[in-house]
FIDREN-593581 format. One record per residue: x, y, z of N, C-alpha, C, CB in turn; residue number from 1. Coordinates in steps of 0.2 Angstrom, whole numbers. Atoms other than C-alpha are relative to their C-alpha. Glycine has a CB too. Layout:
<pts>
      nx      ny      nz     cax     cay     caz      cx      cy      cz     cbx     cby     cbz   seq
       X       Y       Z       X       Y       Z       X       Y       Z       X       Y       Z   NUM
...
</pts>
This chain:
<pts>
      nx      ny      nz     cax     cay     caz      cx      cy      cz     cbx     cby     cbz   seq
       3      -6       3     652     238     787      -7      -1      -3       5       3      -5     1
       7       0       3     634     241     782       1      -1      -8      -4       6       2     2
       0       2       7     631     233     765      -2       6      -5      -4      -6      -2     3
       2      -5       4     621     247     758       5       6       0      -7       3       3     4
      -5      -6       0     634     260     764       6      -2      -5       2       1       7     5
      -6       2       4     648     250     756      -2       0      -8       1      -8       1     6
       3       0       7     637     249     739       0       7      -2      -7      -3       0     7
       0      -7       2     635     268     740       7       3      -1      -3       4       6     8
      -7      -2       0     654     271     743       3      -2      -7       4      -2       5     9
      -3       2       6     658     260     728      -3       3      -6      -2      -8       0    10
       3      -3       5     645     268     717       3       7      -1      -8       1       1    11
      -3      -6       1     652     285     721       7       0      -3       0       4       7    12
      -7       1       3     670     279     717      -1      -1      -7       3      -6       4    13
       1       1       8     664     273     700      -2       6      -3      -5      -6      -1    14
       2      -6       3     655     289     697       6       5      -1      -6       3       4    15
      -5      -5       1     670     299     701       5      -2      -5       4       0       7    16
      -5       3       5     681     288     690      -2       1      -7       2      -7       1    17
       3      -1       6     669     289     676       0       8      -2      -7      -2       0    18
       0      -7       1     668     308     678       7       2      -2      -2       4       6    19
      -7      -1       2     687     309     678       2      -2      -7       5      -3       6    20
      -2       3       7     689     298     663      -3       4      -5      -3      -7       0    21
       3      -4       5     676     308     653       3       7      -1      -8       1       2    22
      -4      -7       0     685     325     658       6      -1      -4       1       2       7    23
      -6       1       3     701     317     653       0      -1      -8       4      -6       3    24
       1       1       7     695     311     636      -4       5      -4      -4      -7       0    25
       4      -5       4     685     326     632       5       6      -3      -5       4       5    26
      -5      -5       3     701     336     628       0      -1      -8       7      -1       3    27
       1       0       7     699     341     610       6       3      -4      -7       4      -2    28
      -6      -2       4     715     342     600      -1       4      -6       5      -6      -1    29
       2      -3       6     707     347     584      -2       8       2      -6      -3      -3    30
       2      -7      -2     699     362     594       6       4       1      -4       0       6    31
      -6      -4      -2     717     367     600       3       2      -7       4      -4       4    32
      -3      -2       6     724     367     582      -4       5      -3       0      -7      -5    33
       4      -6       3     709     378     576       2       6       4      -7      -2       1    34
      -2      -6      -4     713     390     590       7       3      -2       0      -2       8    35
      -7      -2       2     732     390     585       0       3      -7       5      -6       1    36
       1      -3       7     727     393     567      -3       7       0      -4      -5      -4    37
       3      -6       0     716     407     571       4       6       3      -7       0       5    38
      -5      -5      -3     729     416     582       5       1      -5       3      -3       7    39
      -5      -1       5     742     413     569      -2       5      -6       3      -6      -2    40
       3      -4       6     731     421     556       0       7       2      -7      -2      -2    41
       0      -6      -2     729     436     567       7       3       0      -3       1       7    42
      -7      -2       0     748     437     569       3       2      -7       5      -5       3    43
      -2      -1       7     751     436     550      -2       7      -2      -3      -6      -4    44
       3      -6       2     740     451     548       4       6       2      -7       1       2    45
      -3      -6      -3     751     462     558       8       0      -1      -1       1       8    46
      -7       1       1     769     456     553       2       5      -5       2      -7      -2    47
      -2      -4       5     778     470     544       4      -4      -6       5       5       3    48
      -3       4       6     784     465     526       7       3      -1      -4       2      -6    49
      -7      -2       0     802     468     530       5      -6       2       1       6       5    50
      -4       6      -1     809     450     533       1      -1       7       7       2      -2    51
       0       2      -7     806     450     552      -5      -5       2      -1       7       4    52
       5       5      -2     796     438     562      -1       1       7       2      -7      -1    53
       2      -2      -7     787     439     579       4      -4       5      -8      -1       1    54
      -3       3      -6     796     435     595      -3      -1       6       7       3       1    55
       3      -1      -7     787     441     610      -5       5       0       6       1       5    56
       5      -5      -2     772     450     617       1       2       7      -7      -2      -2    57
      -1      -2      -7     777     460     633      -6      -1       4       3       6       0    58
       6       0      -5     766     458     648      -3       7       0       2      -2       7    59
       4      -6       0     752     471     647      -1       3      -7       3       5       5    60
       0      -3       7     754     474     628      -4      -5      -4       7       1      -3    61
       3       4       5     745     467     613       4      -1      -6      -7       3      -2    62
      -4      -1       6     759     471     601       6      -5       0       2       7      -1    63
      -6       4       1     772     459     595       6       4      -1      -1      -5      -6    64
      -6      -3       1     790     463     596       3      -5      -6       5       0       6    65
      -2       3       6     798     458     579       8       0       0      -2       3      -6    66
      -7       1       0     816     451     576       2      -2      -7       3      -5       5    67
      -3       2       7     827     448     560       2      -7       1       5       5      -3    68
      -2       7       0     834     432     555       6      -2       4       2      -2      -8    69
      -6       2      -5     850     433     566      -2      -1       7       4       6      -1    70
       2       2      -7     840     432     582      -1      -7       1      -7       4       1    71
       0       7      -1     841     416     590      -7      -4       0       3      -2       7    72
       7       3       1     822     413     590      -3       1      -7      -4       4       5    73
       3      -1       6     820     417     572      -3      -6      -4       5       3      -5    74
       3       6       4     816     399     567      -6      -3       3       5      -6       1    75
       6       3      -3     802     396     579      -7       2      -3      -1       3       7    76
       6      -2       3     789     406     570      -1      -4      -7       0       8      -2    77
       1       5       6     792     397     553      -2      -7       2       6       1      -5    78
       2       7      -3     792     381     563      -7      -1       2       5      -1       6    79
       7       0      -2     775     385     570      -4      -1      -6      -2       6       4    80
       4       0       7     769     388     552       0      -7      -3       2       5      -4    81
      -1       7       3     776     371     546      -5      -5       5       7      -2       0    82
       4       4      -4     767     363     561      -7       1      -1       2       1       8    83
       7      -1       2     751     371     557      -2      -3      -7      -2       8       0    84
       1       3       7     753     365     539      -1      -8       1       6       1      -5    85
       0       7      -1     756     347     546      -7      -1       4       6      -2       5    86
       6       1      -4     741     349     558      -7       0      -4      -1       5       6    87
       6      -2       4     728     356     545       0      -3      -7      -1       7       1    88
      -1       2       7     735     351     528      -2       6      -4      -5      -6      -1    89
       2      -6       3     730     369     523       6       3      -4      -3       5       4    90
      -6      -3       4     742     375     509       2       7       2      -2      -1      -8    91
      -1      -6      -2     740     392     516       6       0       4      -6       3       3    92
      -6       0      -5     752     387     530       6      -2      -3      -2      -5       6    93
      -6       2       4     764     379     518       3       6      -3      -1      -6      -5    94
      -3      -6       4     766     395     508       3       5       5      -6       3      -4    95
      -3      -5      -4     768     406     523       6      -3       4      -5       2       6    96
      -6       3      -3     780     394     531       6       0      -4      -1      -8       2    97
      -6      -1       5     791     394     516       2       7       0      -2      -2      -7    98
      -2      -7       0     791     413     515       4       2       6      -7       4       0    99
      -4      -2      -6     797     415     533       6      -4       1      -5       0       6   100
      -6       4      -1     809     401     532       6       3      -5      -1      -8      -2   101
      -4      -3       5     817     409     516       4       6       3      -3       2      -6   102
      -4      -6      -3     822     424     527       6      -2       4      -5       4       5   103
      -6       2      -4     834     413     537       5      -3      -5      -3      -5       5   104
      -5       4       5     843     406     521       7       3       1      -2       1      -7   105
      -7      -2      -1     858     418     524       4      -3       5       0       8       1   106
      -4       3      -6     863     409     540       4      -6      -2      -5      -2       5   107
      -4       6       2     868     394     530       7       1      -3      -5      -4      -5   108
      -6      -2       4     882     403     521       4       6       4      -2       3      -7   109
      -3      -5      -4     887     415     535       4      -3       6      -5       5       4   110
      -4       2      -6     900     413     549      -4      -2       6       6       5       2   111
       4       2      -6     893     404     564       0       6       6       2      -7       3   112
       0      -5      -5     887     418     576       0      -3       7      -6       4      -1   113
       1       4      -6     882     405     590      -3      -6      -1      -4       4       5   114
       2       7       1     876     388     593      -8      -1      -2       0      -3       7   115
       7       1       1     858     392     589      -3      -1      -7      -4       7       2   116
       2       2       7     858     387     571      -5      -6       0       6      -2      -4   117
       5       6      -1     848     371     576      -7       3       1       2      -5       5   118
       7      -4      -1     834     382     583      -2       3      -6       1       4       6   119
       2      -4       5     835     393     568      -2      -4      -7       5       5      -1   120
       1       4       7     837     381     553      -4      -6       1       7      -1      -2   121
       3       7       0     831     364     559      -8       1       1       3      -4       5   122
       7      -1      -2     815     371     566      -4       3      -6      -1       5       6   123
       3      -3       6     811     380     549       1      -5      -5       3       7      -1   124
      -1       4       6     819     371     535       0      -7       1       7       2      -3   125
       0       7      -2     821     355     544      -8      -3       0       2      -1       7   126
       7       2       0     802     354     547      -3       0      -7      -4       4       5   127
       2      -1       7     799     360     529       2      -6      -4       3       7      -3   128
      -2       6       4     810     346     522      -4      -6       2       8      -1       1   129
       3       6      -3     802     333     533      -7       0      -3      -1       0       7   130
       6       0       3     785     338     526      -1       1      -7      -4       6       3   131
       0      -1       7     789     342     508       5      -3      -4       0       8      -2   132
      -5       3       3     805     334     504       3       5      -6      -2      -7      -4   133
      -2      -5       5     810     350     494       8       0       1      -2       7       2   134
      -8       1       0     829     347     489       3       6       2       2      -3      -6   135
      -3      -7      -2     833     366     491       0       0       8      -4       5      -3   136
       0       0      -8     828     364     510       6      -4       2      -6      -2       3   137
      -5       4      -3     840     350     512       7       3      -1       0      -7      -4   138
      -7      -3       1     855     359     504       1       5       6       0       3      -7   139
      -1      -5      -5     852     373     517       1      -3       6      -6       5       0   140
      -1       4      -6     851     361     531       7      -2       1      -5      -5       1   141
      -6       2       0     867     353     526       6       5       1       1      -4      -6   142
      -5      -6       0     877     369     524       0       3       7      -2       6      -5   143
       1      -3      -7     870     375     541       4      -5       5      -7       1       2   144
      -3       5      -5     876     359     550       8       1       0      -2      -7      -2   145
      -8      -1       1     894     362     543       2       6       3       2       0      -7   146
      -1      -7      -3     893     380     549       0      -1       8      -5       5      -2   147
       0       1      -8     888     374     567       6      -4       2      -7      -3       1   148
      -6       5      -2     902     361     567       6       4       1       1      -5      -5   149
      -6      -4      -1     915     375     566       1       3       7      -1       6      -5   150
      -1      -2      -7     911     380     584       2      -6       5      -7       3       2   151
      -2       5      -4     916     363     590       7       0       2      -1      -7      -3   152
      -7       0      -2     932     363     601       2      -7       2       0       5       6   153
      -1       7      -2     939     345     601       4      -1       6       4      -3      -6   154
      -3       1      -6     950     349     616      -5       0       6       5       6       1   155
       5       0      -5     935     352     626      -5      -5      -1      -4       7       0   156
       5       5       2     923     341     617      -7       2       0       0      -6       6   157
       7      -3       0     908     353     616       0       5      -6      -2       3       6   158
       1      -6       4     902     366     604       0       7       4      -7       0      -4   159
       0      -7      -3     905     384     609      -7       3      -1       6       5      -3   160
       7      -3       1     888     392     613       0       7      -2      -3      -1       7   161
       0      -7       1     892     410     614       6       3      -1      -4       4       7   162
      -6      -2       2     907     416     605       1       8       2       1       0      -7   163
       0      -7      -1     902     434     609       1       2       8      -6       4      -2   164
       0      -1      -7     902     431     628       7       0       2      -4      -5       4   165
      -7       0      -2     919     435     636       1      -3       7       3       8       0   166
      -2       4      -6     920     422     649       7      -2       0      -5      -7       0   167
      -7       1       0     937     416     655       1      -7      -3       2       0       7   168
      -2       7       3     936     400     645      -6      -1      -6       0      -5       5   169
       5       2       5     925     390     632      -6      -1       4       3      -7      -3   170
       6       1      -4     907     391     637      -5      -4      -4      -3       7       1   171
       5       4       3     893     379     634      -6       0       4       3      -8      -1   172
       6      -1      -4     875     381     639      -4      -6      -2      -4       6      -2   173
       4       6       0     862     367     642      -4       0      -6      -4      -1       6   174
       5      -1       6     851     374     628       3      -3      -7      -1       8      -2   175
      -4       3       5     865     368     616      -2      -7      -2       7       1       1   176
       2       7       2     859     350     617      -6       0      -5      -3      -3       7   177
       5       0       5     844     355     607       2       0      -8      -5       6       1   178
      -3      -1       7     855     360     592       4      -6      -3       4       6       0   179
      -3       6       2     863     343     591      -4      -4      -5       2      -5       5   180
       4       4       5     848     336     581       2       2      -7      -7       2       2   181
      -2      -3       7     854     347     566       6      -4      -2       1       7       0   182
      -6       3       2     870     338     566      -1      -8      -1       6       0       6   183
       2       7       1     863     320     568      -3      -1      -6      -5      -2       6   184
       4       1       6     851     323     554       5       1      -6      -6       6       0   185
      -4      -1       6     864     330     542       5      -6      -1       4       6       2   186
      -4       5       1     876     316     546      -3      -7      -3       3      -2       7   187
       3       6       3     863     303     541      -4       2      -7      -5      -2       5   188
       4      -2       6     856     313     526       5       3      -6      -5       5       2   189
      -5      -2       5     872     315     515       5       5       2      -4       3      -6   190
      -5      -5      -3     882     327     526       6      -4       2      -3       4       6   191
      -6       3      -3     899     323     534      -1      -4       6       5       6       2   192
       1       5      -5     899     308     545       3       2       7       3      -7      -2   193
      -3      -2      -6     910     317     557      -5       4       5       6       4      -1   194
       5      -4      -4     895     328     562      -4      -5       5      -6       2      -5   195
       2       5      -5     888     312     571       4       0       6      -1      -7      -3   196
      -5       1      -5     904     310     581       0       7       4       7      -1      -3   197
       0      -7      -4     903     329     586      -6       0       5       0       6      -5   198
       7      -1      -4     885     328     592       1      -5       6      -6      -2      -4   199
      -1       5      -5     889     312     602       5       2       5       2      -7      -3   200
      -5      -2      -5     905     319     610      -3       6       4       6       2      -4   201
       3      -5      -3     895     335     614      -4      -2       6      -3       5      -4   202
       4       3      -5     882     325     623       3      -3       6      -5      -5      -4   203
      -4       4      -5     894     314     632       4       5       5       5      -5      -3   204
      -3      -5      -4     904     329     638      -5       4       5       4       5      -4   205
       6      -3      -4     888     338     644      -2      -4       5      -5       2      -5   206
       3       5      -5     882     323     653       5      -1       6      -1      -7      -3   207
      -5       1      -6     898     322     663       2       6       4       7      -3      -4   208
      -2      -6      -3     900     340     667      -5       5       2       5       3      -4   209
       5      -5       0     884     349     666      -5      -1       6      -4       1      -6   210
       5       2      -5     875     341     681       2      -1       7      -4      -6      -3   211
      -2       1      -8     875     341     700      -2      -7       2      -4       5       4   212
       1       7      -2     874     325     710      -7      -2      -1       2      -1       7   213
       7       2       0     855     326     710      -3       0      -8      -4       5       4   214
       1      -1       8     855     328     690      -4       6      -2      -5      -6      -2   215
       2      -7       3     849     346     690       5       3      -4      -2       4       6   216
      -4      -3       5     857     356     677       3       7       1      -3       0      -7   217
      -3      -7       0     869     371     677      -3       3      -7       8       0       1   218
       2      -3       6     864     383     664       6       1      -5      -3       7       1   219
      -6      -1       3     882     387     659       6      -4       3       2       8      -1   220
      -6       3      -2     898     377     660       6       3      -3       0      -8       0   221
      -6      -3       3     915     385     657       6      -5       1       2       7       4   222
      -6       4       1     930     375     651       6       3      -1      -2      -6      -5   223
      -6      -3       2     948     378     649       1      -1      -7       6      -3       4   224
      -1       1       7     951     381     631       5      -5      -3       2       7      -4   225
      -5       4       2     967     371     630       0      -7       3       7       3       2   226
       0       7      -4     965     357     643      -7      -3      -1       2       1       7   227
       7       2       0     946     355     641      -2      -2       7       0      -7      -3   228
       2       1      -7     945     354     660      -5       5       2       6       1       5   229
       6      -4      -2     929     360     668       3       5       5      -6      -4       3   230
      -2      -5      -5     932     377     677      -5       1       5       2       7      -4   231
       5      -1      -4     915     380     684      -7      -1      -3       0       7       4   232
       7       0       3     896     378     682      -3       7       3      -4      -6       2   233
       2      -6      -2     886     394     683      -7       1      -3       4       6      -1   234
       7      -1       4     869     402     677       1       7      -3      -5       1       5   235
       1      -6       4     865     416     665      -7       3       1       2       0      -7   236
       7      -2       0     846     416     665      -4      -3       6      -3      -3      -6   237
       4       3      -6     842     406     681       1       5       6       3      -7       2   238
      -1      -4      -6     841     412     699       7       1       3      -5      -2       5   239
      -7       0      -3     858     407     705       4      -5      -3       0      -1       8   240
      -5       6       3     873     396     700      -2      -7       3       7       2       2   241
       2       6      -3     866     383     711      -8      -2       0       2      -1       7   242
       8       1       0     847     384     707      -1      -4      -7      -3       6       0   243
       3       4       6     837     373     694      -4       5      -4      -3      -6       2   244
       4      -5       5     832     385     680      -5      -5      -4       5       4      -4   245
       5       5       2     816     377     674       1      -1      -8      -7       3       1   246
      -1       2       7     819     379     655       6      -3      -1       0       7      -4   247
      -7       4       1     837     373     657      -1      -7       1       5       3       4   248
       1       7      -1     831     357     664      -5      -3      -5      -3      -1       7   249
       4       2       5     818     356     651       4      -2      -6      -6       5      -2   250
      -4       2       6     831     357     637       4      -6       1       5       6      -1   251
      -4       6      -1     841     343     645      -5      -6       0       3       0       8   252
       5       5       1     825     332     646      -1      -2      -7      -6       1       4   253
       1       1       7     821     335     628       6      -2      -4      -3       7      -3   254
      -6       1       4     839     335     622       3      -7       1       6       5       3   255
      -3       7      -1     845     318     630      -5      -5      -3       1      -1       7   256
       4       4       3     829     310     624       1       0      -7      -8       2       1   257
      -1      -1       8     832     316     606       7      -4      -1       1       7      -2   258
      -7       3       1     851     310     608      -1      -8       0       5       2       5   259
       2       8       0     844     292     613      -3      -2      -7      -4      -2       6   260
       3       2       6     833     292     598       5       0      -6      -6       6      -2   261
      -4      -1       6     847     297     586       6      -6       1       3       6       0   262
      -5       4      -1     860     285     594      -2      -7       2       5       3       5   263
       3       6      -3     850     271     602       5      -3       5      -1      -5      -5   264
      -5       2      -6     864     271     616      -4       1       6       6       5      -1   265
       4       0      -6     856     266     632       2       5       5       0      -7       3   266
      -3      -5      -6     867     278     643      -4       6      -1       7       1      -1   267
       3      -7       1     858     293     635      -8      -1       2       0       2      -7   268
       7       1      -2     841     285     638      -1       0       8      -3      -7      -2   269
      -1       0      -7     846     282     656       0       7       3       5      -5       3   270
      -1      -7      -2     851     300     658      -6       4      -1       6       3      -3   271
       7      -3       1     835     306     651      -5      -1       5      -3      -2      -7   272
       4       2      -6     826     297     664       2       4       6       0      -8       1   273
      -3      -3      -7     837     304     678      -2       8       0       7      -1       0   274
       1      -7       0     835     322     672      -7       2       0       3       4      -6   275
       8      -1      -1     816     320     670      -2      -1       7      -3      -5      -5   276
       2       2      -7     815     312     687       1       6       5       4      -6       3   277
      -1      -5      -4     822     327     696      -5       6      -1       7       3       0   278
       5      -5       2     811     339     687      -7      -2       2       0       1      -8   279
       7       2      -2     795     329     690      -1       0       8      -2      -6      -3   280
       1       1      -7     799     326     708       0       7       4       6      -4       3   281
       0      -6      -3     802     344     712      -5       5      -3       7       4      -1   282
       6      -4       3     787     350     702      -6       0       5      -2      -2      -7   283
       5       0      -6     775     356     716      -6       4      -2       3       4       6   284
       6      -3       2     762     366     706      -5      -5      -2       2       5      -6   285
       6       5       1     745     358     705      -1      -1      -8      -6       3       3   286
       1       1       7     744     362     686       6      -2      -4      -3       7      -3   287
      -7       2       3     762     356     682       3       5      -4      -2      -6      -3   288
      -4      -5       4     767     372     675       5       3       5      -5       6      -3   289
      -4      -2      -5     783     377     684       1       7       1       7      -3      -2   290
      -2      -7       0     789     393     691       7       1      -4       2       2       8   291
      -5       0       4     803     400     681       7      -3       2       1       8      -1   292
      -5       4      -3     816     393     693      -2      -3       6       6       5       1   293
       3       4      -5     813     379     705       3       3       7       2      -7      -1   294
      -3      -3      -6     824     389     718      -2       7       1       7      -2       1   295
       1      -7       0     817     406     715      -3       2       7      -5       2      -5   296
       2      -1      -7     815     414     733      -7       2       1       5       5       2   297
       6      -3      -1     798     422     730      -6      -5      -1      -1       6      -4   298
       5       5       1     788     406     727      -5       0       6       3      -7      -2   299
       4       1       6     773     405     726      -2       7      -4      -7      -3       2   300
       2      -6       3     773     423     720       5       2      -6       0       6       5   301
      -4      -1       6     786     421     706      -3      -2      -6       6      -5       1   302
       3       1       6     782     421     688       1      -8      -2       3       4      -6   303
       0       7       3     778     404     679       4       0      -6      -7      -3      -1   304
      -3       0       7     786     398     663      -3      -5      -4       8      -2       1   305
       4       5       4     774     390     651       4      -3      -5      -6       4      -3   306
      -4       3       5     788     388     639       3      -7       2       5       5      -2   307
      -3       6      -3     797     375     650      -5      -5       0       2       2       7   308
       6       5       0     780     366     652      -1      -3      -7      -6       3       3   309
       1       2       6     778     365     634       5      -4      -3      -1       6      -5   310
      -5       4       2     795     359     631       0      -7       3       7       3       1   311
       0       7      -4     794     345     644      -6      -4      -2      -1       2       8   312
       6       4       2     776     340     639       2      -4      -7      -6       4      -1   313
      -2       3       7     783     337     621       5      -6       1       2       5      -5   314
      -5       5      -2     798     328     628      -2      -6       3       6       3       4   315
       3       6      -4     789     316     640      -4      -4      -5      -4       3       5   316
       4       4       4     778     310     626       5      -4      -4      -4       4      -5   317
      -5       4       3     793     305     616       4      -5       5       6       4      -3   318
      -3       4      -5     802     298     632      -4      -6       2       2       4       6   319
       5       6      -2     787     287     636       1      -5      -5      -7       3       1   320
       0       5       5     789     279     619       6      -5       0      -1       3      -7   321
      -6       4      -1     806     272     624       0      -3       7       6       5      -1   322
       0       3      -7     801     267     642      -4      -6       0      -4       6       4   323
       3       6      -1     797     249     645      -3      -1       7       6      -6      -1   324
       3       0      -6     793     251     663      -7       3       0       4       4       6   325
       7      -2       2     774     252     662      -2       6       5      -5      -6       1   326
       2      -5      -5     772     262     678       3       7      -2       2      -2       7   327
      -4      -6       2     785     275     673      -3       3      -7       7      -1      -1   328
       3      -2       7     778     276     655      -7       3       1      -1      -6      -5   329
       6      -3      -2     761     279     662       0       7       3      -5      -4       4   330
      -1      -7      -3     767     293     673       2       5      -5       6      -1       6   331
      -2      -5       5     776     302     659      -6       2      -4       5      -3      -5   332
       6      -2       4     760     301     648      -5       4       4      -3      -6      -3   333
       5      -3      -4     748     306     662       2       7       1      -1      -4       7   334
      -2      -7      -1     759     321     667       1       4      -6       6       0       4   335
      -1      -4       7     763     326     649      -7       3      -2       3      -4      -5   336
       7      -2       2     744     326     645      -3       6       5      -5      -6       0   337
       3      -5      -5     740     336     661       3       7      -1       1      -2       7   338
      -3      -6       2     753     349     656      -3       3      -6       8      -1      -1   339
       3      -3       6     745     351     639      -7       2       1       0      -6      -6   340
       7      -2      -2     728     352     646       0       6       4      -4      -6       4   341
       0      -6      -4     733     365     659       2       6      -5       6      -1       5   342
      -2      -5       5     742     375     645      -6       2      -4       5      -2      -4   343
       6      -2       5     726     374     634      -6       3       4      -2      -6      -3   344
       6      -3      -4     713     378     648       2       6       4      -2      -6       5   345
      -1      -6      -4     722     391     658       6       5      -2       2      -2       7   346
      -6      -4       2     737     398     648      -1       3      -7       6      -4       1   347
       1      -3       7     730     402     631      -1       7       0      -6      -4      -4   348
       0      -7       0     731     420     625      -7       3      -2       5       2      -5   349
       7      -2       2     713     421     617       0       8      -2      -5      -1       6   350
       0      -7       2     709     440     617       5       5       3      -7       2       3   351
      -5      -4      -3     724     446     627       5       2      -6       4      -4       5   352
      -4      -2       6     735     445     611       0      -6      -5       8       1       2   353
       1       5       5     738     434     596       5      -6       0       0       3      -7   354
      -4       6      -2     751     422     603      -4      -6       2       5       2       5   355
       3       5      -2     746     405     608      -1       0       7       3      -7      -3   356
       0       1      -7     751     405     626       2       7       4       5      -5       2   357
      -2      -6      -4     753     418     640       5      -3       5      -6       3       4   358
      -4       2      -6     765     417     656       6      -4      -1      -5      -4       4   359
      -7       3       1     782     412     649       5       5       3       2      -1      -7   360
      -5      -4      -3     798     419     657       6      -1      -4       1      -1       7   361
      -6       0       4     813     423     646       6       0       4       0       5      -6   362
      -6      -2      -4     827     431     656      -1       4       6       5       3      -5   363
       2      -4      -6     821     436     673       6       4       3      -3      -4       5   364
      -5      -4      -3     838     441     680       2       7      -4       6      -4       1   365
      -1      -6       4     840     454     666      -6       4      -1       2      -2      -7   366
       6      -4       0     822     460     668      -3      -1      -7       1       7       2   367
       2       0       7     818     454     650      -5      -6      -1       6      -2      -4   368
       6       4       2     802     445     644      -2      -4       6       3      -5      -5   369
       2       3      -6     795     441     661      -8       0       0       2       4       6   370
       8       1       0     777     434     662      -3       2      -7      -3       3       6   371
       3      -2       7     774     436     643      -1      -5      -5       5       5      -3   372
       0       5       5     771     427     627       6       0      -4      -7       2      -5   373
      -6       1       4     786     420     618      -1      -5      -5       6      -2       5   374
       1       5       6     787     411     601       2      -7       2       3       3      -6   375
      -2       7      -1     796     396     607      -4      -4       5       7       0       3   376
       5       3      -4     783     392     620      -6      -2      -5      -3       5       6   377
       5       2       5     770     392     606       2      -6      -5      -2       6      -5   378
      -2       5       4     781     381     595       0      -7       3       8       2      -2   379
      -1       7      -3     784     367     608      -7      -2       2       4       0       6   380
       7       2      -1     765     368     613      -3      -3      -6      -4       7       2   381
       3       3       6     760     365     595       3      -7      -1       1       5      -6   382
      -3       7       1     773     351     594      -3      -5       5       8       1       1   383
       3       5      -5     766     343     610      -7      -2      -2       0       3       7   384
       6       1       2     749     344     603       0      -5      -6      -4       6      -3   385
      -1       5       5     755     335     587       2      -7       2       5       3      -5   386
      -3       6      -2     764     322     596      -6      -4       4       6       1       5   387
       6       3      -3     748     319     607      -5      -3      -5      -3       5       5   388
       5       3       5     737     317     592       3      -6      -3      -1       6      -6   389
      -3       7       3     749     304     584       0      -5       5       8       2      -2   390
       1       5      -6     749     295     601      -7      -3       0       2       3       7   391
       7       3      -1     730     294     601      -2      -4      -7      -5       6       0   392
       1       3       7     730     289     582       3      -7       0       2       4      -5   393
</pts>
């Protein structure tokens, strides 16, 4: 080959890599925190003073829909405020986070309505206690963990997810993996040690029954109340009983990574790798933001789900920290960063509304919250940014 031509090709290769490296390193996390703080300030200005918090902004609207403390998403808004306090150190956010967390206090002394106490209490008071060590927060967390444990069915080995759903047996949804963190924390922080055993048993039972041979997750599994035998796997919010619902798989990646952190049991780490693998291998979008369901029939004209991407981006950063295989570790970090950059560059709400992100999908089969802004997408996006910042530091 001509020497000058070879030199030119090599120079272009170097230039391309330098350009890519500069673009990759130009991502400004501080700028994203400033954006989130500005958006949250706008939201604070429109929240009614009635104990409610913002849940979603419908597609085509600028107005938030607000929910009370009983809504399953009620912990995400105060959680966002705690994360903003962590990101900025501004006492304004601590004050607001405490205010909106306090609205959820009745949950700690009420009968368990469903499995979502972890989302509600640990995202709010849990983050608050982590950042302030306020003993009053700890008391609320411990009481809530005991309340959640009342839904555990020892014959089945899982926590009942939806007591109000009249399925033909004990139902458990994959989202429930996220709420085990509340139990783990309580068991190690002065609560009943049995809470740890309940969380481990739930994770083991879910691992054995909630997944297809390719490690894609069912949304819902129904068990016999008395024998504990699995009756069937099905969906509620996915496309079909046999499809891979994007957010459900995201919950499983995050959930099993967290369970490994809390137990240090290698079987959970191995499983986290497996459920992450099927998600990443089937992710075909260039920006790594998935369609709401990987098997939705109208792809590429189906809605995306930014919330799933936010959850997975955060989970992969943590999973990478437990990964010894250098190639796999780098894949997790590279793809996680690309997800975060994609969300920041192309999914932010800016002048559309005062949420952080657009294009999340809540419950498409029910025609609910399709291609809109949702508070849990914002929560995990902010968490991913914080984890990325700690990684860089």
